[in-house]
KESE-593833 format. One record per residue (C-alpha): residue number from 1; x, z, y. Coordinates in Angstrom, 1 decimal. Example, Ala and Ser with C-alpha at 12.3 -4.5 7.8 and 13.67 -1.06 7.14 Angstrom:
BEGIN
[1,[12.3,7.8,-4.5]]
[2,[13.7,7.1,-1.1]]
This chain:
BEGIN
[1,[-17.1,-34.5,38.3]]
[2,[-20.0,-34.2,36.0]]
[3,[-17.7,-32.4,33.5]]
[4,[-16.8,-29.9,36.3]]
[5,[-20.4,-29.2,37.0]]
[6,[-21.1,-28.6,33.3]]
[7,[-18.2,-26.2,33.1]]
[8,[-19.5,-24.3,36.2]]
[9,[-23.0,-24.3,34.7]]
[10,[-21.7,-22.9,31.4]]
[11,[-19.7,-20.2,33.3]]
[12,[-22.9,-19.3,35.2]]
[13,[-24.8,-19.1,31.9]]
[14,[-22.2,-16.7,30.5]]
[15,[-22.4,-14.6,33.6]]
[16,[-26.2,-14.6,33.4]]
[17,[-26.0,-13.6,29.7]]
[18,[-23.6,-10.8,30.6]]
[19,[-25.9,-9.5,33.3]]
[20,[-29.0,-9.7,30.9]]
[21,[-27.0,-7.9,28.2]]
[22,[-25.8,-5.2,30.6]]
[23,[-29.4,-4.7,31.8]]
[24,[-30.6,-4.3,28.2]]
[25,[-28.0,-1.7,27.5]]
[26,[-28.9,0.2,30.6]]
[27,[-32.6,0.1,29.7]]
[28,[-31.8,1.3,26.2]]
[29,[-29.7,4.1,27.7]]
[30,[-32.5,5.1,30.0]]
[31,[-34.9,5.4,27.1]]
[32,[-32.4,7.5,25.1]]
[33,[-31.8,9.7,28.2]]
[34,[-35.5,10.3,28.7]]
[35,[-36.0,11.2,25.1]]
[36,[-33.3,13.9,25.4]]
[37,[-34.4,15.0,28.9]]
[38,[-38.0,14.1,29.5]]
[39,[-38.2,16.3,32.6]]
[40,[-35.6,14.5,34.7]]
[41,[-36.6,13.0,38.0]]
[42,[-36.5,9.4,39.2]]
[43,[-33.5,10.3,41.4]]
[44,[-31.7,11.8,38.4]]
[45,[-32.4,8.7,36.3]]
[46,[-31.0,6.6,39.2]]
[47,[-27.9,8.7,39.4]]
[48,[-27.5,8.5,35.6]]
[49,[-27.7,4.7,35.6]]
[50,[-25.2,4.5,38.5]]
[51,[-22.7,6.9,36.8]]
[52,[-23.2,5.1,33.5]]
[53,[-22.4,1.8,35.3]]
[54,[-19.1,3.3,36.4]]
[55,[-19.9,3.9,40.1]]
[56,[-17.9,6.5,41.9]]
[57,[-19.6,9.3,43.8]]
[58,[-18.6,7.5,47.0]]
[59,[-20.1,4.3,45.8]]
[60,[-23.3,6.1,44.8]]
[61,[-23.5,7.6,48.3]]
[62,[-23.2,4.2,49.9]]
[63,[-25.8,2.6,47.5]]
[64,[-28.2,5.5,48.1]]
[65,[-27.6,5.6,51.8]]
[66,[-26.6,9.2,51.9]]
[67,[-23.5,11.3,52.3]]
[68,[-20.8,12.0,49.7]]
[69,[-21.5,15.7,49.9]]
[70,[-25.2,15.1,49.2]]
[71,[-24.2,13.1,46.1]]
[72,[-21.8,15.8,44.9]]
[73,[-24.5,18.5,45.4]]
[74,[-27.1,16.4,43.6]]
[75,[-24.7,15.8,40.7]]
[76,[-23.8,19.5,40.5]]
[77,[-27.5,20.5,40.3]]
[78,[-28.2,17.8,37.8]]
[79,[-25.3,19.0,35.5]]
[80,[-26.7,22.5,35.6]]
[81,[-30.2,21.2,34.7]]
[82,[-28.8,19.2,31.8]]
[83,[-26.7,22.3,30.8]]
[84,[-23.5,20.3,30.6]]
[85,[-20.4,22.4,29.8]]
[86,[-18.2,22.8,32.8]]
[87,[-15.3,21.2,30.9]]
[88,[-17.3,17.9,30.5]]
[89,[-17.9,15.5,33.3]]
[90,[-21.3,14.0,33.9]]
[91,[-19.8,10.6,33.1]]
[92,[-18.5,11.7,29.7]]
[93,[-21.8,13.4,28.9]]
[94,[-23.8,10.3,29.8]]
[95,[-21.4,8.0,27.9]]
[96,[-22.2,10.0,24.7]]
[97,[-25.9,9.2,25.0]]
């Protein structure tokens, strides 16, 4: 039984390391994003991080406690502000940063 607990603890350690690594990547991404677009708002940074994390528009709406149409509108205005070509998705653009 001790061996089982050790295996679980190691598994939790790996998960913790994954979470920490993922957070470091998102912080690094945030810094690069702000260098490219220093005028973006806190909300736009939040949207960027959620999109970069792979969240759908519906998931973003749920997380932010708003409607899907509000998220779609916000993303459309944000795309225009960033001057993203209409052929490129916000996700694709952010993944290139």
